[in-house]
C-alpha positions as CSV (number, residue, x, y, z in Angstrom):
1,X,52.2,81.8,145.9
2,X,54.4,84.6,147.3
3,X,55.2,87.5,145.0
4,X,59.0,87.5,144.1
5,X,61.0,90.1,146.1
6,X,63.1,92.6,144.2
7,X,66.4,92.2,146.0
8,X,67.2,88.6,147.1
9,X,69.4,88.0,150.1
10,X,71.6,85.1,151.0
11,X,70.0,83.3,153.9
12,X,72.5,80.8,155.4
13,X,72.7,78.7,158.6
14,X,74.4,80.5,161.5
15,X,77.5,79.0,163.1
16,X,77.3,79.1,166.9
17,X,79.3,77.5,169.7
18,X,76.9,74.5,169.4
19,X,77.3,74.1,165.6
20,X,75.2,75.3,162.7
21,X,71.7,76.6,163.5
22,X,69.1,76.5,160.7
23,X,67.8,79.9,159.6
24,X,64.5,79.8,157.7
25,X,63.0,82.1,155.0
26,X,59.7,82.1,153.1
27,X,60.6,84.7,150.4
28,X,60.2,83.8,146.7
29,X,62.7,85.7,144.6
30,X,63.7,86.2,141.0
31,X,67.0,84.6,140.1
32,X,69.5,87.4,140.0
33,X,71.4,85.8,137.2
34,X,73.3,88.9,136.2
35,X,74.8,89.2,139.6
36,X,76.6,85.9,139.6
37,X,80.3,86.4,139.6
38,X,83.0,84.5,137.6
39,X,83.8,82.8,140.9
40,X,80.1,81.6,141.2
41,X,80.1,80.3,137.6
42,X,83.5,78.7,138.2
43,X,82.2,76.9,141.3
44,X,79.3,75.6,139.3
45,X,81.6,74.4,136.6
46,X,84.0,72.7,139.0
47,X,81.2,70.9,140.8
48,X,79.3,70.0,137.6
49,X,82.3,68.5,135.8
50,X,83.5,66.6,138.8
51,X,80.0,65.1,139.4
52,X,79.6,64.3,135.7
53,X,82.7,62.2,135.8
54,X,81.8,60.5,139.1
55,X,78.2,59.7,138.1
56,X,78.9,57.8,134.9
57,X,78.0,54.2,135.7
58,X,76.7,55.2,139.1
59,X,73.7,57.5,138.6
60,X,70.4,56.1,137.3
61,X,69.9,56.2,133.6
62,X,66.9,58.4,134.1
63,X,68.8,61.0,136.0
64,X,71.6,61.3,133.4
65,X,69.2,61.3,130.4
66,X,67.0,64.0,131.9
67,X,69.9,66.2,132.8
68,X,71.0,66.1,129.2
69,X,67.5,66.8,128.0
70,X,67.4,69.9,130.2
71,X,70.5,71.2,128.6
72,X,72.5,71.7,131.8
73,X,76.2,72.3,131.0
74,X,79.2,73.4,133.1
75,X,79.6,76.6,131.1
76,X,77.4,78.9,133.2
77,X,74.9,78.6,136.0
78,X,71.6,77.7,134.3
79,X,68.8,80.3,134.2
80,X,65.7,79.1,135.9
81,X,63.5,80.6,133.1
82,X,65.3,78.5,130.5
83,X,64.9,75.3,132.5
84,X,61.2,76.1,133.1
85,X,60.6,76.3,129.4
86,X,61.6,72.7,129.2
87,X,60.2,71.4,132.5
88,X,56.7,72.9,132.4
89,X,55.6,71.2,129.2
90,X,57.1,67.9,130.4
91,X,55.5,67.5,133.8
92,X,53.8,70.7,134.8
93,X,56.5,71.6,137.4
94,X,58.3,74.9,137.6
95,X,61.4,76.2,139.5
96,X,61.0,79.1,141.8
97,X,63.9,81.0,143.4
98,X,64.2,81.1,147.2
99,X,66.7,82.6,149.6
100,X,67.5,79.6,151.7
101,X,65.9,76.9,153.8
102,X,62.1,76.9,153.9
103,X,59.8,76.1,156.8
104,X,58.3,72.7,156.4
105,X,54.7,73.7,155.7
106,X,55.9,76.3,153.1
107,X,58.0,73.7,151.4
108,X,55.2,71.2,151.3
109,X,52.8,73.7,149.8
110,X,55.2,74.5,147.0
111,X,55.6,70.8,146.2
112,X,51.9,70.2,146.3
113,X,51.5,72.9,143.7
114,X,54.3,71.6,141.5
115,X,56.7,74.4,142.4
116,X,60.2,73.3,143.2
117,X,62.2,75.8,145.4
118,X,65.8,76.3,144.2
119,X,68.2,78.3,146.4
120,X,69.4,81.2,144.2
121,X,73.0,81.3,145.7
122,X,75.8,78.8,145.2
123,X,78.4,77.7,147.8
124,X,81.8,79.3,148.2
125,X,84.9,77.7,146.7
126,X,86.1,76.6,150.1
127,X,82.8,74.7,150.6
128,X,83.1,72.5,147.5
129,X,83.2,69.3,149.5
130,X,80.7,70.0,152.2
131,X,77.9,72.4,153.0
132,X,75.5,72.1,155.9
133,X,72.4,73.3,153.9
134,X,71.0,73.2,150.4
135,X,72.5,75.6,147.8
136,X,71.9,76.1,144.1
137,X,74.1,73.3,143.1
138,X,72.4,70.7,145.3
139,X,68.9,71.9,144.4
140,X,69.5,72.4,140.6
141,X,71.9,69.6,139.8
142,X,70.7,67.1,142.3
143,X,66.9,67.5,142.4
144,X,65.7,69.0,139.1
145,X,66.5,66.3,136.5
146,X,64.2,63.7,137.9
147,X,61.3,66.2,137.9
148,X,61.3,65.5,134.1
149,X,60.1,62.0,134.8
150,X,56.3,62.0,135.0
151,X,56.0,59.3,137.6
152,X,58.7,60.8,139.9
153,X,57.2,64.2,139.3
154,X,53.8,62.9,140.5
155,X,55.5,61.3,143.6
156,X,57.0,64.7,144.6
157,X,53.6,66.4,144.2
158,X,51.9,63.7,146.2
159,X,54.6,64.0,148.9
160,X,53.9,67.7,149.1
161,X,50.2,67.1,149.6
162,X,51.0,64.4,152.2
163,X,53.3,66.9,154.0
164,X,50.5,69.5,154.3
165,X,48.3,66.8,155.8
166,X,51.0,65.5,158.2
167,X,51.7,69.1,159.3
168,X,48.1,69.2,160.5
169,X,48.3,65.8,162.3
170,X,51.3,66.6,164.4
171,X,55.1,66.5,164.9
172,X,55.4,62.7,165.1
173,X,53.7,62.3,161.7
174,X,56.1,64.9,160.3
175,X,59.1,62.9,161.6
176,X,57.8,59.7,159.8
177,X,57.3,61.6,156.6
178,X,60.6,63.4,156.8
179,X,62.3,60.0,157.0
180,X,60.6,58.9,153.8
181,X,61.8,62.0,151.9
182,X,65.3,61.5,153.3
183,X,65.7,57.9,152.3
184,X,64.1,58.3,148.9
185,X,64.3,61.8,147.4
186,X,67.6,62.7,149.1
187,X,69.5,59.4,149.6
188,X,67.7,56.7,147.5
189,X,69.1,54.0,145.3
190,X,67.3,52.2,142.4
191,X,67.8,48.7,141.1
192,X,68.5,48.7,137.3
193,X,69.1,45.7,135.1
194,X,72.9,46.5,135.3
195,X,73.0,46.9,139.1
196,X,72.2,49.4,141.8
197,X,72.3,53.1,140.8
198,X,71.8,56.5,142.5
199,X,68.7,58.7,142.1
200,X,68.8,60.6,145.5
201,X,69.8,64.2,145.2
202,X,71.9,64.3,148.3
203,X,74.0,61.6,146.8
204,X,74.3,62.8,143.2
205,X,75.5,66.2,144.4
206,X,78.2,64.7,146.6
207,X,81.4,63.2,145.2
208,X,82.2,61.2,148.3
209,X,78.8,59.8,148.9
210,X,78.3,58.9,145.2
211,X,81.2,56.5,145.6
212,X,80.5,55.4,149.2
213,X,76.9,54.5,148.7
214,X,77.6,51.9,146.0
215,X,81.1,50.7,146.6
216,X,81.9,50.9,150.3
217,X,81.3,47.7,152.3
218,X,80.3,49.8,155.3
219,X,76.7,50.7,154.7
220,X,73.6,48.5,154.5
221,X,71.7,48.4,151.3
222,X,68.1,47.3,151.9
223,X,65.0,46.9,149.8
224,X,62.3,49.7,150.0
225,X,59.6,49.2,152.6
226,X,57.4,52.2,153.4
227,X,56.8,51.6,157.1
228,X,60.3,50.4,157.8
229,X,61.7,53.6,156.3
230,X,59.3,55.8,158.3
231,X,60.6,54.2,161.5
232,X,64.3,54.5,160.6
233,X,66.5,57.2,161.9
234,X,69.2,58.8,159.7
235,X,72.5,60.8,159.7
236,X,72.9,64.4,158.8
237,X,76.6,64.7,159.7
238,X,78.2,61.7,157.9
239,X,77.5,59.3,155.1
240,X,74.4,57.3,155.6
241,X,74.6,54.0,157.5
242,X,71.7,52.5,155.4
243,X,70.4,53.1,151.9
244,X,67.1,51.9,150.7
245,X,66.7,50.5,147.2
246,X,63.5,50.9,145.0
247,X,62.6,48.7,142.1
248,X,61.2,51.5,140.1
249,X,59.8,55.0,140.4
250,X,56.3,53.5,140.1
251,X,57.0,51.8,143.4
252,X,57.4,55.2,145.0
253,X,54.2,56.4,143.5
254,X,52.3,53.4,144.7
255,X,53.6,53.9,148.2
256,X,51.9,57.3,148.3
257,X,48.4,56.0,147.4
258,X,47.3,54.9,150.9
259,X,46.0,57.3,153.6
260,X,49.0,57.6,155.9
261,X,46.8,58.6,158.9
262,X,46.4,55.0,160.2
263,X,50.0,54.3,159.4
264,X,51.2,57.2,161.6
265,X,48.9,56.0,164.4
266,X,50.4,52.5,164.1
267,X,54.0,53.7,164.0
268,X,53.4,55.8,167.1
269,X,53.1,52.6,169.0
270,X,56.5,51.3,167.8
271,X,60.0,52.3,168.6
272,X,62.2,54.0,166.0
273,X,65.0,51.9,164.4
274,X,68.6,53.0,164.7
275,X,70.1,54.1,161.3
276,X,72.5,51.1,161.0
277,X,70.2,48.3,162.1
278,X,69.3,45.4,159.8
279,X,66.0,43.5,160.6
280,X,65.2,39.9,160.0
281,X,62.4,40.9,157.7
282,X,64.6,43.2,155.5
283,X,65.4,42.4,151.9
284,X,69.2,42.8,152.1
285,X,71.3,43.7,149.1
286,X,74.3,44.3,151.4
287,X,74.7,44.0,155.2
288,X,77.2,46.6,156.0
289,X,80.4,46.1,158.0
290,X,79.8,49.3,159.9
291,X,83.3,50.5,159.5
292,X,83.7,54.1,160.6
293,X,80.3,54.4,162.0
294,X,79.7,56.8,164.9
295,X,77.8,55.2,167.9
296,X,75.5,58.2,168.4
297,X,74.1,61.1,166.5
298,X,71.2,59.4,164.6
299,X,68.3,61.8,163.9
């Protein structure tokens, strides 16, 4: 593990005439909590309170319960050390501070060793509704509560180990694995007894998508299928065209048990699936109307 640097910097995507270009960093930093301004704390409070209202009846029971157990409140940006004192005994995970977006292999290695990277800085007030990259609110509010769940925590560590392996196999394997992360950890839905609920961090940290993913007729909602997800392209610039629904966190863990090497080889012989397509073999909870969809731009 990298030794924390003394003076963290704010590493953000760079805006060019072709849009935002990712900028990567590998530094591990101490959370400079004393340097957060009242504006920073106010941004946290605004986002926290807004999402708490939106997520009642929409987020999974496990997410809401674990968030309360960790003691997150809108009063102040949480201290990583305080959260680690709760998280480590629960599942063996710990939070580490980072300056921005990590290279894939660095990210996988942290996950494999039960270290979850949290961007130390928070978005600006004018970025409340959209940010092109992860910040403290997305990482801390969106990702961390489910790391208290032992099964999901094991899934994340297994994903990290799988990522290290896929990195050695090649870029096509990484594309397949990235789609799995996108459609589960970031934009996943779960089926509870009282209906579909959100567990994906990209959704729970977004007011608009928290509503859209469950209540809009536009997107597809399809049952989880590992290889189907690994073939499916996705959106990074709009709400998702398709959301995949798990039955339980155990289902995710079971999906990581096989050796993915032959799966990658088989998928290499098949075409990718456009983000909005519904297949005959899909378990369909909702076939979307497609209203508002862009015709290009799938990743």
